C-alpha positions in Angstrom: 172.0 91.4 122.2 169.6 91.1 124.7 168.7 87.3 124.6 165.6 86.3 127.0 165.2 82.8 127.4 162.6 81.3 129.7 161.4 78.1 130.6 158.3 76.9 129.2 155.3 74.4 130.9 152.8 74.4 127.9 152.5 74.7 124.3 149.9 77.1 122.2 151.8 80.4 122.8 153.6 81.6 120.9 150.9 80.1 118.1 152.2 78.9 115.1 151.8 82.2 113.2 154.6 83.7 115.8 152.4 85.8 117.7 153.5 85.4 121.1 151.3 86.4 124.1 147.5 85.2 122.2 147.0 83.7 125.4 148.6 85.9 127.9 151.3 83.7 128.8 154.2 85.3 129.9 152.6 88.7 130.9 154.6 91.0 132.1 157.8 89.2 130.7 156.7 90.0 127.1 157.2 93.6 127.9 160.8 93.4 128.8 163.4 94.5 126.2 164.7 91.6 124.3 166.8 91.2 120.5 165.6 87.8 120.8 163.8 85.2 122.8 164.7 81.4 123.3 161.5 79.2 124.8 162.3 75.6 126.2 160.7 73.2 128.2 160.3 73.1 132.0 161.1 69.6 134.0 158.1 69.3 135.6 154.9 67.0 135.0 153.2 69.5 132.6 156.3 70.3 130.6 156.6 66.4 130.4 153.1 65.4 129.4 153.1 68.1 126.4 156.8 66.5 125.3 158.6 69.6 125.6 160.7 69.0 129.2 164.3 70.2 128.3 163.8 70.9 125.1 164.6 73.9 122.9 160.9 74.8 122.1 160.8 77.6 120.1 163.0 80.8 119.2 161.9 84.6 117.8 164.4 86.9 116.9 163.8 91.0 116.1 161.0 91.5 117.9 158.0 93.3 117.1 155.5 94.9 119.7 152.1 96.0 119.8 149.3 96.2 122.8 147.6 93.3 123.3 143.9 93.8 122.3 142.8 93.7 126.2 145.3 95.8 127.5 147.6 93.2 129.7 150.8 93.8 127.9 151.8 93.5 124.2 151.6 90.9 121.7 155.0 90.5 120.2 156.1 88.8 116.6 159.2 88.1 115.3 161.0 88.5 112.1 162.7 85.5 112.6 160.6 82.8 114.1 160.9 79.2 114.7 158.5 77.1 116.0 159.6 73.3 117.3 157.5 72.3 120.3 158.0 68.7 121.5 160.2 68.6 118.1 163.0 70.4 119.8 166.4 69.4 120.5 167.6 68.9 124.1 168.8 72.5 125.5 171.6 70.2 126.8 173.2 69.2 123.5 173.1 72.7 122.3 174.0 74.9 125.7 175.1 72.6 128.2 176.1 75.3 130.4 172.6 77.2 129.5 170.7 74.0 130.7 173.0 73.4 133.7 172.0 76.5 134.7 168.1 75.9 133.6 167.4 73.2 135.2 170.1 72.8 137.9 170.1 76.2 138.9 166.4 76.7 139.2 166.0 79.9 136.6 162.9 80.6 135.3 164.1 83.2 133.0 167.5 85.0 132.1 168.0 87.7 130.4 170.4 89.6 132.0 172.1 87.3 134.3 174.2 85.5 131.6 178.0 84.0 132.2 180.0 85.2 128.8 179.9 80.9 128.4 176.5 80.8 129.1 175.5 83.9 126.4 177.8 82.7 123.9 175.7 79.5 123.7 172.7 81.4 123.9 174.0 83.4 120.7 174.5 80.2 119.0 171.4 79.0 119.5 169.9 81.8 117.8 172.8 81.3 114.5 171.4 77.6 114.5 167.9 78.5 114.5 168.2 80.5 111.2 169.0 77.0 109.4 166.0 75.5 111.1 162.5 74.9 109.8 159.4 75.5 111.8 157.3 72.3 112.6 153.7 73.9 111.8 152.2 70.3 110.6 151.7 67.4 113.0 151.8 69.7 115.9 152.9 68.9 119.3 150.9 66.1 121.7 148.9 69.2 122.8 148.4 71.7 119.7 145.8 73.7 122.7 147.7 73.8 125.9 147.4 77.4 126.5 143.4 77.3 126.5 143.8 74.9 129.3 146.0 76.7 131.3 146.1 80.4 130.4 143.6 83.3 130.8 142.1 83.0 127.2 141.5 85.7 124.9 137.9 86.5 123.7 136.9 84.5 120.5 136.9 88.2 118.9 140.6 88.8 120.2 141.7 85.4 119.0 140.4 85.8 115.2 141.9 89.3 115.3 145.0 88.1 116.3 144.8 85.0 114.2 144.8 82.4 116.6 145.4 78.5 115.6 143.2 77.8 118.9 139.3 77.5 118.5 
């Protein structure tokens, strides 16, 4: 299974409905071929301000892709989607080797170069995620991180895509 693990700096993309790319975040990375995604919080000031630093923020399994309305990559939805944002566990709790690679090794994204141990931990996160429930109520400290940071879609595009952001 091809698992994409990447560090996030802010919340809002994917949105609460599981649409990854609603605000064009991770542009060309969304076009990579993967079977699942694990979004984890980075370690800088921005992820800290959203309360997502070093945490498992979201998991998507079995992606479904369609072209975005603005032509900049695809919008990805998932058969199985878990949104935790700032409520997720620390990555090091469930995957210590993967956490070390992401935070001490400086990886921004992982897709092909996992060690066997890291890939096993990522697969275990996917399995763990199937028994969890998304935190759709309460939200994170700032549910609108993307409009403040990313190239926003037009109001019409957000409406068509079902964005929960203004």
